[in-house]
C-alpha positions as CSV (number, residue, x, y, z in Angstrom):
1,X,-14.8,-9.7,14.6
2,X,-14.7,-11.0,11.0
3,X,-14.4,-14.6,10.1
4,X,-11.1,-16.4,10.3
5,X,-10.3,-18.5,7.2
6,X,-7.4,-20.8,6.3
7,X,-7.5,-20.2,2.5
8,X,-9.1,-18.1,-0.2
9,X,-10.8,-21.2,-1.5
10,X,-13.4,-20.7,1.3
11,X,-14.7,-17.3,0.0
12,X,-13.5,-16.8,-3.6
13,X,-17.0,-17.4,-5.0
14,X,-18.3,-14.2,-3.3
15,X,-16.0,-12.0,-5.3
16,X,-15.3,-10.9,-8.9
17,X,-12.1,-9.1,-8.2
18,X,-9.3,-9.7,-5.8
19,X,-7.1,-6.6,-5.0
20,X,-3.8,-7.5,-3.4
21,X,-1.4,-5.4,-1.3
22,X,2.3,-6.1,-2.0
23,X,4.7,-6.0,0.9
24,X,3.7,-8.2,3.8
25,X,1.1,-10.0,1.6
26,X,3.0,-11.3,-1.5
27,X,6.6,-10.9,-0.4
28,X,8.9,-9.4,2.2
29,X,11.2,-7.7,-0.3
30,X,13.5,-10.6,-0.7
31,X,11.3,-13.6,-1.4
32,X,7.7,-14.6,-2.1
33,X,5.7,-16.0,0.8
34,X,4.8,-19.7,0.6
35,X,1.5,-20.4,-1.2
36,X,1.3,-17.1,-3.1
37,X,1.9,-18.5,-6.6
38,X,-0.6,-21.3,-6.1
39,X,-3.2,-18.8,-4.8
40,X,-2.7,-16.5,-7.7
41,X,-2.9,-19.4,-10.2
42,X,-6.1,-20.8,-8.7
43,X,-7.8,-17.4,-8.5
44,X,-6.9,-16.7,-12.2
45,X,-8.2,-20.1,-13.2
46,X,-11.4,-19.4,-11.3
47,X,-11.9,-16.3,-13.5
48,X,-11.2,-13.7,-10.9
49,X,-9.7,-10.3,-12.0
50,X,-6.6,-9.8,-9.9
51,X,-5.2,-6.4,-9.2
52,X,-2.2,-5.1,-7.2
53,X,-2.8,-1.9,-5.2
54,X,0.4,-0.9,-3.5
55,X,1.5,2.1,-1.5
56,X,4.7,2.2,-3.4
57,X,5.9,5.7,-4.2
58,X,7.3,4.4,-7.4
59,X,5.4,4.2,-10.6
60,X,3.6,1.0,-11.8
61,X,6.3,-0.2,-14.2
62,X,9.1,-0.9,-11.7
63,X,6.6,-2.6,-9.5
64,X,5.6,-4.9,-12.4
65,X,9.2,-5.7,-12.9
66,X,9.7,-6.5,-9.3
67,X,6.7,-8.9,-9.3
68,X,7.9,-10.5,-12.5
69,X,11.3,-11.0,-10.9
70,X,9.6,-13.0,-8.1
71,X,8.0,-15.2,-10.7
72,X,4.6,-13.7,-10.5
73,X,2.7,-13.9,-13.9
74,X,2.1,-10.2,-14.1
75,X,0.7,-10.5,-17.6
76,X,-2.3,-12.4,-16.1
77,X,-3.1,-9.5,-13.7
78,X,-5.9,-7.1,-14.6
79,X,-3.8,-4.1,-13.4
80,X,-1.0,-2.9,-11.2
81,X,-1.8,0.3,-9.4
82,X,0.6,2.2,-7.2
83,X,0.1,5.4,-5.2
84,X,3.2,6.8,-7.0
85,X,1.5,6.1,-10.4
86,X,-1.8,7.7,-9.4
87,X,0.0,10.8,-8.1
88,X,2.0,11.0,-11.4
89,X,-1.1,10.7,-13.5
90,X,-3.0,13.4,-11.5
91,X,-0.1,15.8,-11.8
92,X,0.3,15.0,-15.6
93,X,-3.5,15.6,-16.1
94,X,-3.5,18.7,-13.9
95,X,-5.9,17.2,-11.4
96,X,-3.4,18.3,-8.8
97,X,-2.1,21.8,-9.7
98,X,0.4,24.3,-8.4
99,X,3.4,22.0,-7.9
100,X,6.0,22.5,-10.6
101,X,9.3,22.0,-8.7
102,X,9.5,19.0,-6.4
103,X,12.2,18.5,-3.8
104,X,12.5,14.7,-3.6
105,X,12.8,12.5,-0.6
106,X,13.4,9.0,-1.9
107,X,15.4,5.8,-1.1
108,X,17.8,6.7,-3.9
109,X,18.2,9.7,-6.3
110,X,17.6,7.3,-9.2
111,X,14.2,6.5,-7.8
112,X,13.1,10.1,-8.0
113,X,14.7,10.6,-11.4
114,X,12.8,7.6,-12.8
115,X,9.6,8.8,-11.3
116,X,9.7,12.3,-12.7
117,X,10.6,11.1,-16.3
118,X,7.9,12.2,-18.8
119,X,6.1,14.5,-16.4
120,X,6.0,17.6,-18.6
121,X,6.3,21.0,-17.0
122,X,7.4,19.5,-13.6
123,X,11.0,19.1,-12.5
124,X,13.0,18.0,-9.5
125,X,14.4,20.8,-7.3
126,X,18.0,20.5,-6.0
127,X,17.3,22.6,-3.0
128,X,14.3,23.2,-0.7
129,X,14.3,27.0,-1.3
130,X,13.9,26.4,-5.1
131,X,11.0,24.0,-4.6
132,X,7.3,24.6,-4.3
133,X,6.6,21.2,-2.8
134,X,8.4,18.2,-1.2
135,X,7.8,14.8,-2.8
136,X,8.1,12.0,-0.2
137,X,8.1,8.8,-2.2
138,X,10.5,6.5,-0.3
139,X,13.1,6.1,2.5
140,X,16.2,4.0,2.8
141,X,15.7,0.9,4.9
142,X,18.1,2.3,7.5
143,X,16.4,5.6,7.7
144,X,15.7,7.3,11.1
145,X,13.1,10.1,11.3
146,X,15.4,12.2,13.5
147,X,17.8,12.6,10.5
148,X,15.0,14.5,8.6
149,X,14.3,17.0,11.4
150,X,16.3,19.8,9.8
151,X,14.3,19.3,6.6
152,X,11.0,19.3,8.5
153,X,11.9,22.5,10.4
154,X,13.0,24.4,7.3
155,X,10.0,23.2,5.3
156,X,7.7,24.4,8.1
157,X,9.4,27.7,8.2
158,X,9.0,28.1,4.5
159,X,5.4,26.7,4.5
160,X,6.3,24.2,1.8
161,X,3.6,21.6,1.2
162,X,4.3,17.9,1.0
163,X,3.1,15.4,-1.6
164,X,3.3,12.0,0.1
165,X,3.2,9.1,-2.4
166,X,3.4,6.4,0.3
167,X,1.4,6.8,3.5
168,X,2.8,3.6,5.1
169,X,4.4,4.3,8.5
170,X,6.3,1.0,8.6
171,X,7.1,-1.8,6.1
172,X,7.9,-5.4,6.8
173,X,11.2,-6.9,5.9
174,X,12.7,-10.4,6.1
175,X,12.7,-12.0,9.5
176,X,9.8,-10.0,10.7
177,X,11.8,-6.8,10.9
178,X,10.0,-3.5,10.4
179,X,11.6,-0.4,8.8
180,X,10.3,3.2,9.0
181,X,8.3,4.2,5.9
182,X,7.5,7.5,4.2
183,X,4.2,8.0,5.8
184,X,5.8,8.3,9.2
185,X,7.8,11.3,8.0
186,X,4.8,12.9,6.3
187,X,2.7,12.3,9.5
188,X,5.3,14.0,11.6
189,X,5.3,17.0,9.2
190,X,1.5,17.2,9.3
191,X,1.4,16.9,13.1
192,X,3.8,19.9,13.3
193,X,1.4,22.0,11.3
194,X,2.6,21.3,7.7
195,X,0.3,20.7,4.8
196,X,0.3,17.2,3.4
197,X,-1.4,16.0,0.2
198,X,-1.8,12.2,0.7
199,X,-1.7,9.7,-2.1
200,X,-2.2,6.0,-1.3
201,X,-4.2,3.8,1.0
202,X,-6.3,4.6,3.0
203,X,-7.1,7.7,0.9
204,X,-9.9,7.3,-1.6
205,X,-8.2,8.3,-4.9
206,X,-6.2,5.1,-5.3
207,X,-9.3,3.0,-4.6
208,X,-11.2,4.9,-7.3
209,X,-8.3,4.4,-9.8
210,X,-8.2,0.7,-9.1
211,X,-11.9,0.2,-9.5
212,X,-11.8,2.1,-12.8
213,X,-8.9,-0.1,-14.0
214,X,-11.0,-3.1,-13.1
215,X,-14.0,-1.9,-15.1
216,X,-15.9,-0.7,-12.0
217,X,-17.3,-3.9,-10.6
218,X,-19.8,-3.9,-7.8
219,X,-17.9,-2.6,-4.7
220,X,-19.2,-5.5,-2.5
221,X,-17.8,-8.0,-5.1
222,X,-14.2,-6.6,-4.6
223,X,-12.0,-8.1,-1.9
224,X,-9.0,-6.2,-0.6
225,X,-6.3,-8.4,0.7
226,X,-3.8,-6.5,2.9
227,X,-1.8,-6.6,6.1
228,X,-2.5,-3.1,7.3
229,X,-5.7,-2.3,9.3
230,X,-5.0,1.4,9.0
231,X,-4.4,1.5,5.2
232,X,-5.8,-1.6,3.5
233,X,-8.8,-2.4,5.7
234,X,-9.8,1.2,6.5
235,X,-9.5,2.4,2.9
236,X,-11.2,-0.5,1.3
237,X,-14.1,-0.5,3.8
238,X,-14.6,3.2,3.1
239,X,-14.8,2.4,-0.6
240,X,-17.5,-0.3,0.1
241,X,-15.2,-3.2,-0.6
242,X,-14.9,-6.4,1.5
243,X,-11.6,-6.9,3.3
244,X,-9.3,-9.8,4.2
245,X,-6.7,-9.0,6.8
246,X,-3.4,-10.9,6.5
247,X,-2.2,-11.5,10.1
248,X,1.4,-12.6,9.3
249,X,2.5,-9.3,7.7
250,X,2.9,-5.9,9.4
251,X,1.3,-7.0,12.6
252,X,2.9,-10.5,12.8
253,X,4.8,-9.9,16.0
254,X,1.9,-8.7,18.0
255,X,-0.4,-11.5,16.7
256,X,2.1,-14.4,16.7
257,X,1.1,-16.1,19.9
258,X,-2.6,-15.3,19.9
259,X,-5.4,-17.8,19.4
260,X,-9.2,-17.8,19.6
261,X,-10.6,-15.1,21.8
262,X,-7.1,-13.6,22.5
263,X,-6.6,-13.3,18.7
264,X,-9.9,-11.5,18.3
265,X,-9.2,-9.2,21.2
266,X,-5.7,-8.3,19.9
267,X,-7.0,-7.5,16.4
268,X,-9.8,-5.4,17.9
269,X,-7.1,-3.5,20.0
270,X,-5.0,-2.9,16.9
271,X,-7.9,-1.7,14.9
272,X,-9.0,0.7,17.7
273,X,-5.4,2.1,17.9
274,X,-5.3,2.7,14.2
275,X,-8.9,4.1,14.1
276,X,-9.8,1.4,11.6
277,X,-12.8,-0.8,11.2
278,X,-12.6,-4.6,11.8
279,X,-11.9,-6.7,8.7
280,X,-14.6,-8.9,7.2
281,X,-12.2,-11.8,7.1
282,X,-8.7,-12.7,8.4
283,X,-6.1,-15.2,7.3
284,X,-2.6,-16.2,8.5
285,X,-0.8,-15.9,5.1
286,X,-2.1,-15.6,1.5
287,X,-2.8,-19.1,0.4
288,X,-5.5,-21.0,-1.5
289,X,-6.2,-23.6,1.2
290,X,-7.7,-27.1,1.1
291,X,-10.3,-27.8,-1.6
292,X,-12.6,-29.3,1.0
293,X,-12.5,-26.2,3.2
294,X,-15.1,-24.1,1.3
295,X,-18.2,-23.2,3.2
């Protein structure tokens, strides 16, 4: 088991770049978590390059706007990278080819329209028969997978591939509530025999894009801070980065009453269930910590 810390102050000197997940680490969708602004300020003052790497199916710009709305000084970040942005870039640059008409699955129609804007030669399809791929980028918070079964069945029958721009299976909301996320739908499609092209953590392309945006620092000098063992920890570990697992995010309920050896055992169990490696470090919530806590 990795080392439990109470604040980033204890380990910041080991890293040149700090890469942060968004939901469950910085905010719950409604408000920032306590200590986030101080941690970001202290990291920036210490000369660290700060990046956001989010499994948001949206492009980077609306995510920057969301962060700024929470009072986060986005202008001091080195980069904001989203899975939706990396997929958009790879389609625009023809790294990913053969998908010209995308049937969107999004939280709102406006989300899909904003995402496709500027993508020359590629358009949204109004119906599945007129599409050559399904774009899964978001789901409404009240979504239930069963309501998409007709779409899944028709897509399987037509052998329509899926572009999944958000591999998250669940996402935290205020009060510890979890909502179903796009990755759960794509996972169901893949399990039924459908083809899925994945963009986002834990898949390597978004880690490559983030490292490039940071100027390609030494991998072992990059710290990924995230609340998903399956996505943040597994993907960053595969990229050679160090990992800090935030316990009070996605897995808050299952870890809430655990201490000492029980906490270690539960994290080990969760990692095993997700097929993920153990994190290098764990922390309750993202915070700077006491100045005398550094080892």
